[in-house]
BASE-38370 format. One record per atom (N, C-alpha, C): residue number from 0; atom name; x, y, z. Coordinates in nm, 2 decimals, m for minus. Example, Ala and Ser with C-alpha at 12.3 -4.5 7.8 and 13.67 -1.06 7.14 Angstrom:
! residues 2
+-----+------+--------+--------+--------+
:  nr : atom :      x :      y :      z :
+-----+------+--------+--------+--------+
:   0 :    N :   1.32 :  m0.57 :   0.78 :
:   0 :   CA :   1.23 :  m0.45 :   0.78 :
:   0 :    C :   1.32 :  m0.33 :   0.78 :
:   1 :    N :   1.28 :  m0.22 :   0.71 :
:   1 :   CA :   1.37 :  m0.11 :   0.71 :
:   1 :    C :   1.29 :   0.00 :   0.79 :
+-----+------+--------+--------+--------+
END
This chain:
! residues 141
+-----+------+--------+--------+--------+
:  nr : atom :      x :      y :      z :
+-----+------+--------+--------+--------+
:   0 :    N :   0.09 :  m0.12 :   0.00 :
:   0 :   CA :   0.00 :   0.00 :   0.00 :
:   0 :    C :   0.09 :   0.12 :   0.00 :
:   1 :    N :   0.05 :   0.22 :  m0.08 :
:   1 :   CA :   0.13 :   0.34 :  m0.09 :
:   1 :    C :   0.07 :   0.45 :   0.00 :
:   2 :    N :   0.15 :   0.52 :   0.07 :
:   2 :   CA :   0.11 :   0.63 :   0.16 :
:   2 :    C :   0.19 :   0.76 :   0.13 :
:   3 :    N :   0.12 :   0.87 :   0.16 :
:   3 :   CA :   0.19 :   1.00 :   0.16 :
:   3 :    C :   0.20 :   1.04 :   0.30 :
:   4 :    N :   0.33 :   1.06 :   0.35 :
:   4 :   CA :   0.35 :   1.10 :   0.49 :
:   4 :    C :   0.40 :   1.24 :   0.48 :
:   5 :    N :   0.33 :   1.33 :   0.55 :
:   5 :   CA :   0.36 :   1.47 :   0.54 :
:   5 :    C :   0.40 :   1.54 :   0.67 :
:   6 :    N :   0.49 :   1.63 :   0.67 :
:   6 :   CA :   0.53 :   1.71 :   0.78 :
:   6 :    C :   0.49 :   1.86 :   0.75 :
:   7 :    N :   0.45 :   1.93 :   0.86 :
:   7 :   CA :   0.40 :   2.06 :   0.84 :
:   7 :    C :   0.49 :   2.17 :   0.91 :
:   8 :    N :   0.48 :   2.29 :   0.87 :
:   8 :   CA :   0.55 :   2.40 :   0.93 :
:   8 :    C :   0.48 :   2.53 :   0.88 :
:   9 :    N :   0.51 :   2.64 :   0.95 :
:   9 :   CA :   0.46 :   2.77 :   0.91 :
:   9 :    C :   0.57 :   2.85 :   0.85 :
:  10 :    N :   0.53 :   2.97 :   0.79 :
:  10 :   CA :   0.64 :   3.06 :   0.74 :
:  10 :    C :   0.73 :   3.10 :   0.86 :
:  11 :    N :   0.67 :   3.12 :   0.98 :
:  11 :   CA :   0.74 :   3.17 :   1.09 :
:  11 :    C :   0.85 :   3.06 :   1.13 :
:  12 :    N :   0.81 :   2.93 :   1.11 :
:  12 :   CA :   0.91 :   2.82 :   1.14 :
:  12 :    C :   1.03 :   2.83 :   1.04 :
:  13 :    N :   1.00 :   2.85 :   0.92 :
:  13 :   CA :   1.10 :   2.86 :   0.82 :
:  13 :    C :   1.19 :   2.99 :   0.85 :
:  14 :    N :   1.13 :   3.10 :   0.89 :
:  14 :   CA :   1.20 :   3.22 :   0.92 :
:  14 :    C :   1.29 :   3.19 :   1.04 :
:  15 :    N :   1.24 :   3.12 :   1.14 :
:  15 :   CA :   1.32 :   3.09 :   1.26 :
:  15 :    C :   1.44 :   3.00 :   1.22 :
:  16 :    N :   1.43 :   2.91 :   1.13 :
:  16 :   CA :   1.54 :   2.83 :   1.08 :
:  16 :    C :   1.64 :   2.91 :   1.01 :
:  17 :    N :   1.60 :   3.03 :   0.96 :
:  17 :   CA :   1.69 :   3.12 :   0.89 :
:  17 :    C :   1.73 :   3.24 :   0.97 :
:  18 :    N :   1.73 :   3.23 :   1.11 :
:  18 :   CA :   1.78 :   3.33 :   1.20 :
:  18 :    C :   1.68 :   3.44 :   1.23 :
:  19 :    N :   1.55 :   3.43 :   1.20 :
:  19 :   CA :   1.45 :   3.53 :   1.23 :
:  19 :    C :   1.35 :   3.47 :   1.32 :
:  20 :    N :   1.37 :   3.46 :   1.45 :
:  20 :   CA :   1.27 :   3.40 :   1.54 :
:  20 :    C :   1.15 :   3.49 :   1.56 :
:  21 :    N :   1.05 :   3.44 :   1.61 :
:  21 :   CA :   0.93 :   3.51 :   1.64 :
:  21 :    C :   0.86 :   3.45 :   1.76 :
:  22 :    N :   0.76 :   3.51 :   1.82 :
:  22 :   CA :   0.68 :   3.44 :   1.93 :
:  22 :    C :   0.64 :   3.31 :   1.88 :
:  23 :    N :   0.67 :   3.20 :   1.96 :
:  23 :   CA :   0.63 :   3.07 :   1.93 :
:  23 :    C :   0.72 :   2.99 :   1.83 :
:  24 :    N :   0.81 :   3.06 :   1.77 :
:  24 :   CA :   0.91 :   3.00 :   1.68 :
:  24 :    C :   1.05 :   3.04 :   1.71 :
:  25 :    N :   1.12 :   2.98 :   1.81 :
:  25 :   CA :   1.25 :   3.02 :   1.85 :
:  25 :    C :   1.35 :   3.00 :   1.74 :
:  26 :    N :   1.46 :   3.07 :   1.75 :
:  26 :   CA :   1.57 :   3.06 :   1.65 :
:  26 :    C :   1.63 :   2.92 :   1.65 :
:  27 :    N :   1.67 :   2.87 :   1.54 :
:  27 :   CA :   1.74 :   2.75 :   1.52 :
:  27 :    C :   1.89 :   2.78 :   1.51 :
:  28 :    N :   1.97 :   2.72 :   1.59 :
:  28 :   CA :   2.11 :   2.73 :   1.57 :
:  28 :    C :   2.17 :   2.64 :   1.46 :
:  29 :    N :   2.29 :   2.66 :   1.42 :
:  29 :   CA :   2.35 :   2.58 :   1.32 :
:  29 :    C :   2.35 :   2.43 :   1.37 :
:  30 :    N :   2.37 :   2.41 :   1.50 :
:  30 :   CA :   2.37 :   2.28 :   1.56 :
:  30 :    C :   2.23 :   2.22 :   1.55 :
:  31 :    N :   2.13 :   2.30 :   1.58 :
:  31 :   CA :   1.99 :   2.25 :   1.57 :
:  31 :    C :   1.96 :   2.20 :   1.43 :
:  32 :    N :   2.01 :   2.28 :   1.33 :
:  32 :   CA :   1.99 :   2.24 :   1.19 :
:  32 :    C :   2.06 :   2.11 :   1.15 :
:  33 :    N :   2.19 :   2.10 :   1.20 :
:  33 :   CA :   2.27 :   1.98 :   1.17 :
:  33 :    C :   2.20 :   1.86 :   1.23 :
:  34 :    N :   2.15 :   1.87 :   1.35 :
:  34 :   CA :   2.08 :   1.76 :   1.42 :
:  34 :    C :   1.95 :   1.72 :   1.34 :
:  35 :    N :   1.88 :   1.82 :   1.30 :
:  35 :   CA :   1.76 :   1.79 :   1.22 :
:  35 :    C :   1.79 :   1.72 :   1.09 :
:  36 :    N :   1.89 :   1.77 :   1.01 :
:  36 :   CA :   1.92 :   1.71 :   0.89 :
:  36 :    C :   1.98 :   1.57 :   0.90 :
:  37 :    N :   2.06 :   1.55 :   1.01 :
:  37 :   CA :   2.12 :   1.42 :   1.03 :
:  37 :    C :   2.01 :   1.32 :   1.07 :
:  38 :    N :   1.91 :   1.36 :   1.15 :
:  38 :   CA :   1.80 :   1.28 :   1.18 :
:  38 :    C :   1.72 :   1.24 :   1.06 :
:  39 :    N :   1.69 :   1.34 :   0.98 :
:  39 :   CA :   1.61 :   1.31 :   0.86 :
:  39 :    C :   1.69 :   1.22 :   0.76 :
:  40 :    N :   1.82 :   1.24 :   0.75 :
:  40 :   CA :   1.90 :   1.16 :   0.66 :
:  40 :    C :   1.90 :   1.02 :   0.71 :
:  41 :    N :   1.90 :   1.00 :   0.84 :
:  41 :   CA :   1.89 :   0.86 :   0.90 :
:  41 :    C :   1.76 :   0.79 :   0.86 :
:  42 :    N :   1.65 :   0.87 :   0.88 :
:  42 :   CA :   1.52 :   0.82 :   0.84 :
:  42 :    C :   1.52 :   0.78 :   0.69 :
:  43 :    N :   1.56 :   0.87 :   0.61 :
:  43 :   CA :   1.56 :   0.84 :   0.46 :
:  43 :    C :   1.65 :   0.72 :   0.43 :
:  44 :    N :   1.77 :   0.71 :   0.49 :
:  44 :   CA :   1.85 :   0.60 :   0.46 :
:  44 :    C :   1.79 :   0.47 :   0.50 :
:  45 :    N :   1.73 :   0.46 :   0.62 :
:  45 :   CA :   1.66 :   0.34 :   0.67 :
:  45 :    C :   1.54 :   0.30 :   0.57 :
:  46 :    N :   1.47 :   0.40 :   0.53 :
:  46 :   CA :   1.35 :   0.37 :   0.44 :
:  46 :    C :   1.40 :   0.33 :   0.30 :
:  47 :    N :   1.51 :   0.39 :   0.26 :
:  47 :   CA :   1.57 :   0.34 :   0.13 :
:  47 :    C :   1.62 :   0.20 :   0.14 :
:  48 :    N :   1.69 :   0.17 :   0.25 :
:  48 :   CA :   1.74 :   0.04 :   0.27 :
:  48 :    C :   1.63 :  m0.07 :   0.28 :
:  49 :    N :   1.52 :  m0.03 :   0.35 :
:  49 :   CA :   1.41 :  m0.13 :   0.36 :
:  49 :    C :   1.33 :  m0.15 :   0.24 :
:  50 :    N :   1.35 :  m0.06 :   0.14 :
:  50 :   CA :   1.28 :  m0.06 :   0.01 :
:  50 :    C :   1.14 :   0.00 :   0.02 :
:  51 :    N :   1.11 :   0.07 :   0.13 :
:  51 :   CA :   0.98 :   0.13 :   0.15 :
:  51 :    C :   0.97 :   0.27 :   0.09 :
:  52 :    N :   1.08 :   0.34 :   0.07 :
:  52 :   CA :   1.08 :   0.48 :   0.02 :
:  52 :    C :   1.07 :   0.48 :  m0.14 :
:  53 :    N :   0.97 :   0.55 :  m0.18 :
:  53 :   CA :   0.96 :   0.58 :  m0.33 :
:  53 :    C :   1.01 :   0.72 :  m0.36 :
:  54 :    N :   0.99 :   0.81 :  m0.27 :
:  54 :   CA :   1.03 :   0.95 :  m0.29 :
:  54 :    C :   1.03 :   1.02 :  m0.16 :
:  55 :    N :   1.11 :   1.12 :  m0.14 :
:  55 :   CA :   1.10 :   1.21 :  m0.02 :
:  55 :    C :   1.16 :   1.35 :  m0.07 :
:  56 :    N :   1.09 :   1.45 :  m0.02 :
:  56 :   CA :   1.13 :   1.59 :  m0.06 :
:  56 :    C :   1.10 :   1.68 :   0.06 :
:  57 :    N :   1.19 :   1.78 :   0.08 :
:  57 :   CA :   1.16 :   1.89 :   0.16 :
:  57 :    C :   1.12 :   2.00 :   0.07 :
:  58 :    N :   1.03 :   2.09 :   0.11 :
:  58 :   CA :   0.98 :   2.19 :   0.03 :
:  58 :    C :   1.03 :   2.33 :   0.07 :
:  59 :    N :   1.04 :   2.42 :  m0.03 :
:  59 :   CA :   1.08 :   2.56 :   0.00 :
:  59 :    C :   0.97 :   2.62 :   0.09 :
:  60 :    N :   1.01 :   2.74 :   0.15 :
:  60 :   CA :   0.92 :   2.80 :   0.25 :
:  60 :    C :   0.79 :   2.85 :   0.18 :
:  61 :    N :   0.68 :   2.86 :   0.26 :
:  61 :   CA :   0.55 :   2.89 :   0.21 :
:  61 :    C :   0.55 :   3.03 :   0.14 :
:  62 :    N :   0.63 :   3.12 :   0.17 :
:  62 :   CA :   0.63 :   3.25 :   0.10 :
:  62 :    C :   0.66 :   3.23 :  m0.04 :
:  63 :    N :   0.72 :   3.12 :  m0.08 :
:  63 :   CA :   0.75 :   3.10 :  m0.22 :
:  63 :    C :   0.64 :   3.02 :  m0.30 :
:  64 :    N :   0.52 :   3.01 :  m0.23 :
:  64 :   CA :   0.41 :   2.94 :  m0.29 :
:  64 :    C :   0.35 :   3.03 :  m0.40 :
:  65 :    N :   0.29 :   2.96 :  m0.50 :
:  65 :   CA :   0.21 :   3.03 :  m0.60 :
:  65 :    C :   0.08 :   2.96 :  m0.61 :
:  66 :    N :  m0.03 :   3.03 :  m0.60 :
:  66 :   CA :  m0.16 :   2.97 :  m0.61 :
:  66 :    C :  m0.22 :   3.01 :  m0.75 :
:  67 :    N :  m0.28 :   2.92 :  m0.82 :
:  67 :   CA :  m0.34 :   2.94 :  m0.95 :
:  67 :    C :  m0.48 :   2.90 :  m0.95 :
:  68 :    N :  m0.57 :   2.99 :  m0.97 :
:  68 :   CA :  m0.72 :   2.96 :  m0.97 :
:  68 :    C :  m0.77 :   3.01 :  m1.11 :
:  69 :    N :  m0.88 :   2.95 :  m1.15 :
:  69 :   CA :  m0.95 :   2.99 :  m1.27 :
:  69 :    C :  m1.02 :   3.13 :  m1.25 :
:  70 :    N :  m1.00 :   3.22 :  m1.34 :
:  70 :   CA :  m1.07 :   3.35 :  m1.33 :
:  70 :    C :  m1.20 :   3.34 :  m1.39 :
:  71 :    N :  m1.29 :   3.44 :  m1.36 :
:  71 :   CA :  m1.42 :   3.45 :  m1.42 :
:  71 :    C :  m1.42 :   3.45 :  m1.57 :
:  72 :    N :  m1.31 :   3.51 :  m1.63 :
:  72 :   CA :  m1.30 :   3.52 :  m1.77 :
:  72 :    C :  m1.23 :   3.40 :  m1.84 :
:  73 :    N :  m1.20 :   3.30 :  m1.75 :
:  73 :   CA :  m1.13 :   3.18 :  m1.80 :
:  73 :    C :  m0.98 :   3.19 :  m1.80 :
:  74 :    N :  m0.93 :   3.31 :  m1.77 :
:  74 :   CA :  m0.78 :   3.32 :  m1.76 :
:  74 :    C :  m0.74 :   3.29 :  m1.62 :
:  75 :    N :  m0.62 :   3.24 :  m1.59 :
:  75 :   CA :  m0.58 :   3.21 :  m1.46 :
:  75 :    C :  m0.56 :   3.33 :  m1.37 :
:  76 :    N :  m0.59 :   3.32 :  m1.25 :
:  76 :   CA :  m0.56 :   3.42 :  m1.15 :
:  76 :    C :  m0.45 :   3.37 :  m1.06 :
:  77 :    N :  m0.33 :   3.43 :  m1.06 :
:  77 :   CA :  m0.21 :   3.38 :  m1.00 :
:  77 :    C :  m0.18 :   3.47 :  m0.88 :
:  78 :    N :  m0.16 :   3.41 :  m0.76 :
:  78 :   CA :  m0.12 :   3.49 :  m0.64 :
:  78 :    C :   0.00 :   3.42 :  m0.59 :
:  79 :    N :   0.09 :   3.50 :  m0.53 :
:  79 :   CA :   0.21 :   3.45 :  m0.47 :
:  79 :    C :   0.19 :   3.45 :  m0.32 :
:  80 :    N :   0.28 :   3.37 :  m0.25 :
:  80 :   CA :   0.27 :   3.37 :  m0.10 :
:  80 :    C :   0.19 :   3.25 :  m0.06 :
:  81 :    N :   0.19 :   3.23 :   0.07 :
:  81 :   CA :   0.11 :   3.12 :   0.13 :
:  81 :    C :  m0.04 :   3.13 :   0.12 :
:  82 :    N :  m0.10 :   3.02 :   0.12 :
:  82 :   CA :  m0.25 :   3.02 :   0.11 :
:  82 :    C :  m0.30 :   3.10 :   0.23 :
:  83 :    N :  m0.40 :   3.19 :   0.21 :
:  83 :   CA :  m0.45 :   3.27 :   0.32 :
:  83 :    C :  m0.53 :   3.19 :   0.42 :
:  84 :    N :  m0.60 :   3.09 :   0.38 :
:  84 :   CA :  m0.69 :   3.02 :   0.47 :
:  84 :    C :  m0.62 :   2.93 :   0.57 :
:  85 :    N :  m0.50 :   2.89 :   0.55 :
:  85 :   CA :  m0.43 :   2.80 :   0.64 :
:  85 :    C :  m0.31 :   2.86 :   0.71 :
:  86 :    N :  m0.28 :   2.81 :   0.82 :
:  86 :   CA :  m0.16 :   2.85 :   0.90 :
:  86 :    C :  m0.04 :   2.76 :   0.86 :
:  87 :    N :  m0.06 :   2.63 :   0.89 :
:  87 :   CA :   0.04 :   2.53 :   0.87 :
:  87 :    C :   0.04 :   2.50 :   0.72 :
:  88 :    N :   0.16 :   2.48 :   0.67 :
:  88 :   CA :   0.18 :   2.44 :   0.53 :
:  88 :    C :   0.26 :   2.31 :   0.52 :
:  89 :    N :   0.25 :   2.25 :   0.41 :
:  89 :   CA :   0.33 :   2.13 :   0.38 :
:  89 :    C :   0.47 :   2.17 :   0.37 :
:  90 :    N :   0.56 :   2.11 :   0.46 :
:  90 :   CA :   0.70 :   2.14 :   0.46 :
:  90 :    C :   0.78 :   2.03 :   0.39 :
:  91 :    N :   0.73 :   1.91 :   0.39 :
:  91 :   CA :   0.81 :   1.80 :   0.33 :
:  91 :    C :   0.72 :   1.68 :   0.33 :
:  92 :    N :   0.76 :   1.58 :   0.25 :
:  92 :   CA :   0.68 :   1.46 :   0.24 :
:  92 :    C :   0.77 :   1.34 :   0.20 :
:  93 :    N :   0.71 :   1.22 :   0.23 :
:  93 :   CA :   0.76 :   1.09 :   0.18 :
:  93 :    C :   0.65 :   1.02 :   0.11 :
:  94 :    N :   0.68 :   0.96 :   0.00 :
:  94 :   CA :   0.59 :   0.86 :  m0.06 :
:  94 :    C :   0.65 :   0.73 :  m0.03 :
:  95 :    N :   0.57 :   0.65 :   0.05 :
:  95 :   CA :   0.62 :   0.52 :   0.10 :
:  95 :    C :   0.53 :   0.41 :   0.05 :
:  96 :    N :   0.59 :   0.29 :   0.03 :
:  96 :   CA :   0.52 :   0.17 :   0.00 :
:  96 :    C :   0.54 :   0.08 :   0.12 :
:  97 :    N :   0.44 :   0.07 :   0.21 :
:  97 :   CA :   0.45 :  m0.01 :   0.33 :
:  97 :    C :   0.35 :  m0.12 :   0.34 :
:  98 :    N :   0.38 :  m0.22 :   0.41 :
:  98 :   CA :   0.29 :  m0.34 :   0.42 :
:  98 :    C :   0.16 :  m0.31 :   0.49 :
:  99 :    N :   0.16 :  m0.21 :   0.58 :
:  99 :   CA :   0.03 :  m0.19 :   0.65 :
:  99 :    C :   0.03 :  m0.04 :   0.71 :
: 100 :    N :  m0.09 :   0.00 :   0.75 :
: 100 :   CA :  m0.11 :   0.12 :   0.81 :
: 100 :    C :  m0.03 :   0.13 :   0.94 :
: 101 :    N :  m0.02 :   0.01 :   1.01 :
: 101 :   CA :   0.06 :   0.01 :   1.13 :
: 101 :    C :   0.20 :   0.04 :   1.11 :
: 102 :    N :   0.26 :  m0.01 :   1.00 :
: 102 :   CA :   0.40 :   0.01 :   0.97 :
: 102 :    C :   0.42 :   0.16 :   0.94 :
: 103 :    N :   0.34 :   0.22 :   0.86 :
: 103 :   CA :   0.36 :   0.36 :   0.82 :
: 103 :    C :   0.33 :   0.45 :   0.94 :
: 104 :    N :   0.25 :   0.41 :   1.03 :
: 104 :   CA :   0.23 :   0.48 :   1.16 :
: 104 :    C :   0.36 :   0.48 :   1.24 :
: 105 :    N :   0.43 :   0.36 :   1.25 :
: 105 :   CA :   0.55 :   0.36 :   1.32 :
: 105 :    C :   0.65 :   0.46 :   1.26 :
: 106 :    N :   0.66 :   0.46 :   1.13 :
: 106 :   CA :   0.75 :   0.56 :   1.06 :
: 106 :    C :   0.71 :   0.70 :   1.09 :
: 107 :    N :   0.58 :   0.73 :   1.09 :
: 107 :   CA :   0.54 :   0.87 :   1.12 :
: 107 :    C :   0.57 :   0.90 :   1.27 :
: 108 :    N :   0.56 :   0.81 :   1.36 :
: 108 :   CA :   0.60 :   0.83 :   1.50 :
: 108 :    C :   0.74 :   0.86 :   1.51 :
: 109 :    N :   0.83 :   0.79 :   1.43 :
: 109 :   CA :   0.97 :   0.82 :   1.43 :
: 109 :    C :   1.00 :   0.96 :   1.38 :
: 110 :    N :   0.94 :   1.00 :   1.27 :
: 110 :   CA :   0.96 :   1.13 :   1.21 :
: 110 :    C :   0.92 :   1.24 :   1.32 :
: 111 :    N :   0.81 :   1.21 :   1.39 :
: 111 :   CA :   0.77 :   1.31 :   1.49 :
: 111 :    C :   0.87 :   1.33 :   1.61 :
: 112 :    N :   0.97 :   1.24 :   1.61 :
: 112 :   CA :   1.08 :   1.26 :   1.72 :
: 112 :    C :   1.19 :   1.34 :   1.67 :
: 113 :    N :   1.18 :   1.40 :   1.55 :
: 113 :   CA :   1.29 :   1.48 :   1.50 :
: 113 :    C :   1.33 :   1.59 :   1.60 :
: 114 :    N :   1.46 :   1.61 :   1.62 :
: 114 :   CA :   1.51 :   1.71 :   1.72 :
: 114 :    C :   1.48 :   1.85 :   1.67 :
: 115 :    N :   1.45 :   1.94 :   1.76 :
: 115 :   CA :   1.42 :   2.08 :   1.73 :
: 115 :    C :   1.45 :   2.16 :   1.86 :
: 116 :    N :   1.47 :   2.29 :   1.84 :
: 116 :   CA :   1.50 :   2.37 :   1.96 :
: 116 :    C :   1.38 :   2.37 :   2.06 :
: 117 :    N :   1.42 :   2.38 :   2.19 :
: 117 :   CA :   1.32 :   2.39 :   2.29 :
: 117 :    C :   1.22 :   2.50 :   2.27 :
: 118 :    N :   1.09 :   2.47 :   2.28 :
: 118 :   CA :   0.99 :   2.58 :   2.26 :
: 118 :    C :   0.94 :   2.59 :   2.12 :
: 119 :    N :   1.00 :   2.51 :   2.03 :
: 119 :   CA :   0.95 :   2.51 :   1.89 :
: 119 :    C :   0.82 :   2.44 :   1.88 :
: 120 :    N :   0.73 :   2.48 :   1.79 :
: 120 :   CA :   0.60 :   2.42 :   1.78 :
: 120 :    C :   0.60 :   2.28 :   1.74 :
: 121 :    N :   0.51 :   2.20 :   1.78 :
: 121 :   CA :   0.50 :   2.06 :   1.74 :
: 121 :    C :   0.38 :   2.04 :   1.66 :
: 122 :    N :   0.39 :   1.98 :   1.54 :
: 122 :   CA :   0.28 :   1.95 :   1.45 :
: 122 :    C :   0.27 :   1.80 :   1.43 :
: 123 :    N :   0.15 :   1.76 :   1.40 :
: 123 :   CA :   0.13 :   1.62 :   1.37 :
: 123 :    C :   0.20 :   1.58 :   1.24 :
: 124 :    N :   0.24 :   1.45 :   1.23 :
: 124 :   CA :   0.28 :   1.40 :   1.11 :
: 124 :    C :   0.16 :   1.33 :   1.04 :
: 125 :    N :   0.13 :   1.37 :   0.92 :
: 125 :   CA :   0.01 :   1.33 :   0.86 :
: 125 :    C :   0.03 :   1.21 :   0.77 :
: 126 :    N :  m0.06 :   1.11 :   0.77 :
: 126 :   CA :  m0.05 :   1.00 :   0.68 :
: 126 :    C :  m0.18 :   0.99 :   0.59 :
: 127 :    N :  m0.16 :   0.98 :   0.46 :
: 127 :   CA :  m0.27 :   0.97 :   0.37 :
: 127 :    C :  m0.25 :   0.85 :   0.28 :
: 128 :    N :  m0.34 :   0.75 :   0.28 :
: 128 :   CA :  m0.33 :   0.65 :   0.18 :
: 128 :    C :  m0.34 :   0.70 :   0.04 :
: 129 :    N :  m0.26 :   0.65 :  m0.05 :
: 129 :   CA :  m0.26 :   0.70 :  m0.19 :
: 129 :    C :  m0.35 :   0.62 :  m0.28 :
: 130 :    N :  m0.37 :   0.49 :  m0.25 :
: 130 :   CA :  m0.44 :   0.41 :  m0.35 :
: 130 :    C :  m0.55 :   0.34 :  m0.27 :
: 131 :    N :  m0.62 :   0.41 :  m0.19 :
: 131 :   CA :  m0.73 :   0.35 :  m0.11 :
: 131 :    C :  m0.84 :   0.29 :  m0.20 :
: 132 :    N :  m0.87 :   0.35 :  m0.31 :
: 132 :   CA :  m0.97 :   0.31 :  m0.40 :
: 132 :    C :  m0.95 :   0.16 :  m0.45 :
: 133 :    N :  m0.82 :   0.12 :  m0.46 :
: 133 :   CA :  m0.79 :  m0.01 :  m0.51 :
: 133 :    C :  m0.78 :  m0.11 :  m0.39 :
: 134 :    N :  m0.80 :  m0.06 :  m0.27 :
: 134 :   CA :  m0.79 :  m0.15 :  m0.15 :
: 134 :    C :  m0.93 :  m0.18 :  m0.10 :
: 135 :    N :  m0.97 :  m0.30 :  m0.11 :
: 135 :   CA :  m1.11 :  m0.33 :  m0.06 :
: 135 :    C :  m1.13 :  m0.31 :   0.09 :
: 136 :    N :  m1.02 :  m0.30 :   0.17 :
: 136 :   CA :  m1.03 :  m0.28 :   0.31 :
: 136 :    C :  m1.03 :  m0.13 :   0.34 :
: 137 :    N :  m1.01 :  m0.04 :   0.24 :
: 137 :   CA :  m1.01 :   0.10 :   0.26 :
: 137 :    C :  m0.89 :   0.15 :   0.34 :
: 138 :    N :  m0.78 :   0.08 :   0.32 :
: 138 :   CA :  m0.65 :   0.12 :   0.38 :
: 138 :    C :  m0.65 :   0.10 :   0.53 :
: 139 :    N :  m0.74 :   0.01 :   0.58 :
: 139 :   CA :  m0.73 :  m0.02 :   0.72 :
: 139 :    C :  m0.64 :  m0.13 :   0.75 :
: 140 :    N :  m0.55 :  m0.11 :   0.85 :
: 140 :   CA :  m0.45 :  m0.22 :   0.87 :
: 140 :    C :  m0.38 :  m0.21 :   0.99 :
+-----+------+--------+--------+--------+
END
């Protein structure tokens, strides 16, 4: 079964990683960043070795988002910056092929243990089945 495993962040979190802390998003030191990247590299290496990883990507900060909607005249309406309706944004993802929902939940729990500075916000790691329509059990496992 294929799953999309997603991690979230806000623009303030990205800013804090780049030396611009704010209330609720403390500054990340170079050591904090090294620990986070080393942790994620370990997760990625283990998933590649197990054969479960199809893809993994970290995403650029939400301020670099572009939204494209159809306009009333049929021409696209393009806006830059993060989506106005949401606070948290997709920060990165894995596409995994796991034997069960239980296994991908174990992986998500591990991802949730990623080191970060004290006081940094904690977000859930989200799991979405990718091919539930072809699974008669509806991805329950």
